[in-house]
C-alpha positions in Angstrom: 0.0 0.0 0.0 1.3 3.4 -1.0 0.8 6.2 1.6 0.3 9.4 -0.4 -1.3 11.8 2.1 -4.1 12.5 4.6 -7.8 12.7 4.2 -8.8 16.4 4.7 -12.0 15.4 6.4 -10.7 13.0 9.1 -6.9 13.4 8.9 -6.5 9.6 8.4 -3.7 8.3 6.1 -4.7 7.7 2.5 -3.3 4.7 0.7 -3.2 3.4 -2.9 -3.3 -0.3 -3.5 -0.2 -1.3 -5.5 -0.7 -5.1 -5.2 -1.8 -5.3 -8.8 -1.3 -3.2 -11.9 -2.9 0.3 -12.0 -3.4 3.0 -14.5 -3.2 6.4 -12.8 -3.9 10.0 -14.0 -2.2 12.8 -12.0 -3.2 16.3 -13.2 -3.1 19.9 -12.0 -2.3 23.3 -13.3 1.3 24.7 -13.1 2.4 25.0 -9.5 -0.4 22.9 -8.0 2.0 20.1 -7.0 1.6 17.5 -9.8 5.4 16.7 -10.2 5.7 16.8 -6.4 3.0 14.1 -6.2 4.8 11.9 -8.7 7.8 12.0 -6.4 5.7 10.9 -3.4 4.4 7.9 -5.5 8.0 7.0 -6.5 9.2 7.1 -2.8 6.4 4.8 -1.8 7.1 2.3 -4.6 10.7 2.1 -3.8 9.9 1.5 -0.1 7.5 -1.3 -1.1 10.2 -3.0 -3.3 9.8 -5.9 -5.8 9.0 -3.3 -8.6 11.0 -1.7 -11.3 10.3 2.0 -11.1 10.9 4.2 -14.2 10.3 8.0 -14.6 10.1 9.5 -18.1 11.3 13.0 -17.4 10.9 15.5 -20.3 11.9 18.5 -18.1 15.0 17.2 -16.3 13.7 17.9 -12.8 13.7 14.5 -11.0 17.3 13.7 -10.4 17.5 15.9 -7.3 15.5 13.1 -5.6 18.8 11.6 -4.6 19.1 14.3 -1.9 17.0 14.5 1.3 14.3 17.2 1.6 15.8 19.1 4.5 13.8 22.2 3.6 10.6 20.5 4.8 12.0 18.6 7.8 9.4 20.0 10.2 6.5 19.0 7.9 8.0 15.6 7.6 8.4 15.3 11.3 4.7 16.1 11.8 3.8 13.3 9.4 6.1 10.8 11.2 8.7 10.9 8.4 12.3 12.1 8.1 14.2 13.6 5.1 15.7 10.9 3.0 17.1 10.8 -0.6 16.3 7.9 -2.8 18.8 5.7 -4.8 18.8 7.5 -8.2 20.0 6.3 -11.6 20.0 8.9 -14.3 19.7 7.3 -17.8 20.9 9.7 -20.4 20.3 9.2 -24.2 23.8 10.0 -25.3 27.0 11.3 -23.7 26.3 13.0 -20.4 29.2 15.3 -20.7 28.1 16.6 -24.1 24.4 16.9 -23.1 24.9 18.4 -19.6 27.6 21.0 -20.4 30.9 19.3 -19.5 32.6 17.0 -17.1 32.4 19.6 -14.3 28.6 19.7 -14.3 28.4 15.9 -14.4 30.8 15.6 -11.4 28.7 18.1 -9.4 25.5 16.1 -10.1 27.4 12.8 -9.2 28.5 14.4 -5.9 24.9 14.7 -4.9 24.4 11.0 -5.1 23.2 10.6 -8.7 24.6 7.8 -10.8 24.8 8.3 -14.6 24.4 5.6 -17.2 24.0 6.0 -21.0 20.7 4.8 -22.4 20.8 3.7 -26.0 18.3 1.8 -28.1 19.0 -1.0 -30.5 18.2 0.0 -34.2 16.8 -3.5 -34.6 14.1 -2.8 -32.0 12.4 -0.3 -34.4 9.9 -1.7 -36.8 10.2 -0.8 -40.5 7.2 1.5 -40.0 8.9 3.2 -37.1 12.0 3.9 -39.1 9.9 5.6 -41.8 7.9 7.6 -39.2 11.1 8.8 -37.5 12.1 10.5 -40.8 8.6 11.5 -41.6 8.5 9.2 -44.7 5.5 7.6 -46.1 5.7 3.9 -47.0 4.0 4.8 -50.3 6.8 7.1 -51.4 10.0 5.9 -53.0 12.2 6.9 -50.0 9.9 5.3 -47.6 9.6 2.1 -49.7 13.4 1.8 -49.9 13.9 2.3 -46.2 11.1 -0.1 -45.3 12.5 -2.7 -47.6 16.0 -2.4 -46.2 14.9 -2.7 -42.5 12.5 -5.5 -43.3 15.3 -7.4 -45.2 17.6 -7.1 -42.2 15.0 -8.3 -39.8 14.3 -11.4 -41.9 18.0 -12.1 -42.3 19.5 -11.2 -38.9 16.5 -10.9 -36.7 17.6 -8.9 -33.6 21.2 -7.9 -34.3 21.7 -5.2 -36.8 22.8 -1.6 -36.6 22.7 1.7 -38.5 25.8 0.8 -40.7 23.9 -2.4 -41.7 20.9 -0.4 -42.8 23.2 1.9 -44.8 24.8 -1.1 -46.4 21.4 -2.6 -47.3 20.3 0.6 -48.9 23.5 0.9 -50.9 23.0 -2.6 -52.2 19.4 -2.0 -53.1 19.3 -2.2 -56.9 15.6 -1.0 -57.0 16.4 2.4 -55.5 17.9 5.2 -57.6 21.0 7.2 -56.7 19.0 10.2 -55.4 16.9 8.1 -53.1 19.9 6.2 -51.8 21.8 9.4 -51.1 18.9 11.1 -49.3 18.4 8.1 -47.1 22.1 7.7 -46.3 22.2 11.4 -45.2 19.3 10.8 -42.8 20.8 7.6 -41.4 24.2 9.2 -40.9 22.5 12.1 -39.1 20.6 9.6 -36.9 23.9 7.9 -36.1 25.3 11.3 -34.8 22.3 11.7 -32.4 24.1 9.3 -30.0 20.9 7.4 -29.0 21.4 4.3 -31.1 23.6 1.5 -29.8 26.5 0.0 -31.7 26.2 -3.4 -29.9 23.1 -5.3 -29.0 22.0 -5.0 -25.4 18.7 -5.9 -23.7 17.0 -2.7 -22.7 16.0 -4.0 -19.3 19.6 -4.7 -18.4 20.4 -1.0 -18.0 17.9 -0.5 -15.2 18.6 -0.8 -11.5 15.7 -2.6 -9.7 16.8 -1.0 -6.3 16.7 2.6 -7.6 14.4 5.1 -9.3 15.4 5.0 -13.0 15.0 8.4 -14.5 15.1 8.6 -18.3 16.1 12.3 -18.9 14.6 13.4 -22.2 15.0 17.1 -21.5 17.8 17.5 -24.0 15.9 15.9 -26.9 13.4 17.4 -29.4 9.8 17.1 -28.2 8.1 16.6 -31.6 5.5 13.8 -32.1 7.9 11.9 -34.3 11.1 13.0 -32.6 13.6 11.2 -30.4 11.7 11.6 -27.2 8.7 9.7 -28.6 11.0 7.2 -30.3 12.7 6.2 -27.0 9.3 5.9 -25.1 7.9 3.8 -27.9 10.8 1.4 -28.0 10.9 1.2 -24.2 7.1 0.5 -23.9 7.1 -2.2 -26.6 10.1 -3.9 -25.2 8.8 -4.0 -21.6 5.4 -5.2 -22.7 7.0 -8.1 -24.5 9.4 -8.9 -21.6 6.8 -8.8 -19.0 4.4 -10.9 -21.0 7.1 -13.6 -21.2 7.9 -13.1 -17.4 4.3 -13.4 -16.5 4.0 -16.7 -18.4 7.0 -18.1 -16.5 5.6 -16.9 -13.2 2.4 -18.7 -13.9 4.5 -21.9 -14.3 6.3 -21.3 -11.0 9.4 -20.1 -12.7 11.3 -16.8 -12.1 10.9 -14.1 -14.8 13.7 -11.8 -15.8 11.8 -8.6 -15.4 9.7 -7.8 -12.2 6.5 -5.9 -12.2 7.0 -2.4 -13.7 5.7 1.1 -12.9 6.4 3.7 -15.5 5.6 7.3 -14.6 5.4 9.8 -17.5 5.4 13.6 -16.8 4.1 16.0 -19.4 2.3 12.9 -20.8 0.4 15.0 -23.4 3.7 15.1 -25.4 3.4 11.3 -25.9 -0.3 10.6 -26.0 -1.8 13.8 -27.3 -5.5 14.2 -28.1 -6.3 14.2 -31.9 -2.7 13.6 -32.9 -0.4 10.7 -33.7 3.0 10.1 -32.2 5.5 7.3 -32.3 4.8 6.3 -28.7 1.0 6.7 -28.6 -0.1 3.2 -29.8 2.3 1.4 -27.4 1.2 3.5 -24.4 -2.5 3.0 -25.1 -1.9 -0.7 -25.1 -0.2 -0.4 -21.7 -3.3 1.4 -20.3 -5.7 -1.1 -21.8 -3.8 -4.4 -21.5 -1.1 -3.9 -18.9 -2.9 -5.5 -16.0 -2.3 -9.1 -17.0 1.5 -8.8 -17.6 2.0 -6.6 -14.5 2.5 -3.2 -16.1 1.4 0.0 -14.3 1.3 3.4 -15.9 1.1 6.8 -14.4 0.4 9.7 -16.8 0.8 13.3 -15.5 0.0 16.6 -17.1 -1.0 20.2 -16.4 -3.2 19.8 -19.5 -5.4 16.7 -19.0 -7.6 17.9 -22.0 -4.6 17.5 -24.2 -4.2 13.8 -23.3 -6.0 11.3 -25.6 -9.3 10.1 -24.0 -8.3 6.5 -24.8 -5.7 6.8 -22.0 -7.5 8.7 -19.3 -10.7 6.7 -19.7 -8.6 3.6 -18.7 -7.3 5.2 -15.5 -8.7 3.5 -12.4 -7.1 6.1 -10.1 -7.3 9.9 -10.6 -5.4 12.4 -8.5 -6.7 15.8 -9.6 -5.1 18.9 -8.1 -6.1 22.5 -8.8 -7.4 23.1 -12.3 -8.8 26.4 -13.6 -8.8 26.0 -17.4 -12.3 25.1 -18.6 -11.3 22.5 -21.1 -9.1 20.7 -18.5 -11.9 20.7 -16.0 -14.3 19.4 -18.5 -11.9 16.6 -19.6 -11.5 15.4 -16.0 -15.2 15.9 -15.2 -16.0 13.5 -18.0 -14.6 10.8 -15.8 -17.3 11.4 -13.1 -19.1 8.2 -11.8 -22.4 7.7 -10.2 -20.9 6.6 -6.8 -19.2 10.1 -6.4 -22.4 11.7 -5.2 -21.7 14.7 -7.6 -19.7 15.7 -10.5 -15.9 15.6 -10.3 -15.6 19.3 -11.1 -17.5 20.2 -7.9 -14.7 18.6 -5.9 -12.0 20.2 -7.9 -13.5 23.7 -7.3 -13.1 23.1 -3.5 -9.3 22.8 -3.7 -7.6 25.8 -2.2 -4.0 25.1 -1.3 -1.0 23.7 -3.1 -0.8 19.9 -2.6 -4.5 19.4 -2.1 -6.1 16.9 -4.4 -9.2 15.0 -5.3 -8.6 11.2 -5.2 -10.9 8.9 -7.2 -10.3 5.2 -6.8 -12.5 3.5 -9.3 -11.7 0.0 -8.1 -12.9 0.8 -4.6 -15.6 3.2 -5.9 -14.6 6.0 -3.5 -13.7 9.7 -3.8 -12.1 11.9 -1.2 -10.2 15.2 -0.7 -6.7 14.8 0.5 -3.5 16.7 1.3 -0.5 15.0 -0.4 2.1 14.1 2.2 5.5 15.9 2.2 8.3 14.5 0.2 11.2 12.8 1.9 13.4 13.5 -1.1 14.3 16.8 -2.6 11.8 18.3 -5.1 13.6 19.7 -8.2 10.5 21.0 -9.9 9.9 24.2 -7.8 10.2 27.7 -9.2 13.6 29.2 -9.6 
């Protein structure tokens, strides 16, 4: 059970049941405490153990969790808690020194208890369609057809183990493509090779994670476009974990030990990955997590200051809602659409009663209950406050 705060009515502790897979929506306008709440959930998951915890961080604000929250020591004491940093592994898509501004910056971050590890994806983990979408190519155009054909050929011949130079070689040997098409594709692939996010040796993605720490995938240095590198990384990660956990769940059902434990993935600024009315590289995979993740043991937390910008296929699957202060009409309407008969009133009525930062409406659809709560203080340092 995850202790996330106190009931405003009777001051009793409020818990979330993490014994099975959950789909959670955390929302609130800027400054309401949304990212702070994600940190509370992470602390509780790490204390519970037996779960791989991953944060997708598009803003670069979560690695300070490695330090204790000394600034709120008195609040923590009143809640029976003490300041405490959490084991933190910062997964960086590329060279940390290049992305963070030099070795000196990396050393300072490391001195605060953060471990760095490069996070790279295998080119073979992308489908032929994903390669085309990455370069915004249609599979009905000559360039898209040539790239699709090259990747498909490598998958049939080598299965899992091929890299960007192999794709380049396959295109160069493609007698059906003309010189202009080949050169245009080679330029794009060489550019992708320079991004630093593709591996040059095959590695299982789950092997880079630390099961005893919060694994923060820092995407703040990458482009946020719907078909950009942020969405590409989340897409590959979601598909790989779904496959691995499905296999692990089958083994567990036979009394065997699976390679990957149950997984919780928390995504801040989730509207970048599952936007309403738009397609992205990661959208299909994340919707599948929300709809089918219970059986393989996959939990998903999506957080946003713009819940109206998240696709309804995601938020309609959420069985837990933590709604903090909202004032935008479209956002209130999007959350209010999740109102249920057992609430005794519309969800927007509860949201309008929120006054202070950290207050929230909790809806637990599994237990059919709604309550007003104050999110508990963080034990670890919150890096998402105002400068």
